[in-house]
LUMGUSE-527383 format. One record per residue (C-alpha): residue in one letter; x, y, z. Coordinates in nm, 4 decimals, always signed. Last residue first. Example, Ala and Ser with C-alpha at 12.3 -4.5 7.8 and 13.67 -1.06 7.14 Angstrom:
BEGIN
[r s, [+1.3670, -0.1060, +0.7140]]
[r a, [+1.2300, -0.4500, +0.7800]]
//
This chain:
BEGIN
[r k, [+0.2537, -5.0755, -0.4979]]
[r a, [-0.0608, -4.8891, -0.4095]]
[r k, [-0.4138, -5.0311, -0.4027]]
[r r, [-0.3898, -5.1221, -0.0320]]
[r r, [-0.2821, -4.7650, +0.0544]]
[r t, [-0.5933, -4.6265, -0.1170]]
[r e, [-0.8259, -4.8641, +0.0710]]
[r p, [-0.6539, -4.7718, +0.4003]]
[r p, [-0.7384, -4.4009, +0.3542]]
[r l, [-0.4251, -4.1901, +0.3309]]
[r l, [-0.2928, -4.0460, +0.6588]]
[r a, [-0.0063, -4.2979, +0.6824]]
[r w, [+0.1185, -4.1813, +0.3430]]
[r a, [+0.1370, -3.8243, +0.4748]]
[r e, [+0.3587, -3.9396, +0.7630]]
[r l, [+0.5771, -4.1325, +0.5210]]
[r q, [+0.6097, -3.8268, +0.2975]]
[r k, [+0.6925, -3.6103, +0.6011]]
[r m, [+0.9751, -3.8518, +0.6878]]
[r q, [+1.1300, -3.7639, +0.3519]]
[r d, [+1.2206, -3.4195, +0.4900]]
[r k, [+1.3821, -3.2713, +0.1751]]
[r e, [+1.5477, -2.9995, +0.3886]]
[r p, [+1.7550, -3.2595, +0.5753]]
[r r, [+1.9084, -3.3992, +0.2578]]
[r f, [+1.8524, -3.7363, +0.0968]]
[r q, [+1.8049, -3.6319, -0.2638]]
[r a, [+1.4600, -3.6891, -0.3952]]
[r l, [+1.2607, -3.9276, -0.6096]]
[r s, [+0.9212, -4.0487, -0.4947]]
[r l, [+0.7295, -4.3080, -0.6904]]
[r v, [+0.3667, -4.3901, -0.6151]]
[r t, [+0.1827, -4.6493, -0.8184]]
[r v, [-0.1931, -4.6904, -0.7730]]
[r k, [-0.3527, -5.0178, -0.8762]]
[r g, [-0.6963, -5.0399, -1.0394]]
[r t, [-0.5585, -5.3129, -1.2644]]
[r e, [-0.6322, -5.2078, -1.6224]]
[r k, [-0.7297, -4.8467, -1.5439]]
[r r, [-0.4060, -4.7702, -1.3644]]
[r t, [-0.4878, -4.5140, -1.0966]]
[r i, [-0.3215, -4.1772, -1.1456]]
[r g, [-0.6374, -3.9679, -1.1804]]
[r k, [-0.6808, -3.8523, -0.8227]]
[r m, [-0.3825, -3.9239, -0.5977]]
[r a, [-0.2377, -3.5802, -0.6734]]
[r g, [-0.5116, -3.3951, -0.4865]]
[r c, [-0.3110, -3.0736, -0.5217]]
[r p, [-0.1636, -2.9712, -0.1919]]
[r p, [+0.1005, -2.9409, -0.3148]]
[r y, [+0.2183, -2.7672, -0.6343]]
[r a, [+0.1766, -2.9817, -0.9390]]
[r l, [+0.3700, -2.9432, -1.2654]]
[r l, [+0.3030, -3.2260, -1.5059]]
[r a, [+0.6259, -3.3677, -1.6402]]
[r g, [+0.8072, -3.3518, -1.9712]]
[r r, [+1.0174, -3.6090, -2.1489]]
[r g, [+1.3843, -3.6703, -2.2269]]
[r w, [+1.4482, -3.8554, -1.9014]]
[r v, [+1.7500, -3.6566, -1.7791]]
[r q, [+1.6883, -3.3126, -1.9321]]
[r q, [+1.3079, -3.3196, -1.9168]]
[r i, [+1.3196, -3.4568, -1.5620]]
[r h, [+1.5604, -3.1753, -1.4679]]
[r g, [+1.3296, -2.9157, -1.6219]]
[r r, [+1.0326, -3.0492, -1.4225]]
[r t, [+1.2473, -3.0510, -1.1081]]
[r w, [+1.3408, -2.6847, -1.1587]]
[r s, [+0.9788, -2.5929, -1.2403]]
[r s, [+0.8771, -2.7345, -0.9054]]
[r n, [+0.6633, -3.0131, -0.7606]]
[r a, [+0.7067, -3.2546, -1.0497]]
[r m, [+0.4629, -3.5133, -1.1832]]
[r v, [+0.5224, -3.7994, -1.4244]]
[r v, [+0.2249, -4.0072, -1.5364]]
[r d, [+0.2021, -4.3464, -1.7039]]
[r h, [+0.5571, -4.4570, -1.6408]]
[r r, [+0.8130, -4.6993, -1.7745]]
[r r, [+1.1155, -4.5015, -1.9023]]
[r g, [+1.1863, -4.3002, -1.5883]]
//
């Protein structure tokens, strides 16, 4: 969590945990929120997506992959 431009959390609990562990705050965003807007690196035009979650059935990481597949191809190509 030390090298980041933007940190976003989807709950106040997660935002507090980021503050405790990383020593910095996070923007609170409740989906759906258009999160892909405004997180493009100006220098390179690249989009970085980082997902942190425990692997538990209720976290449903497969849904993230399904959502990723729905993004426009030009957005997926910009991501790393």
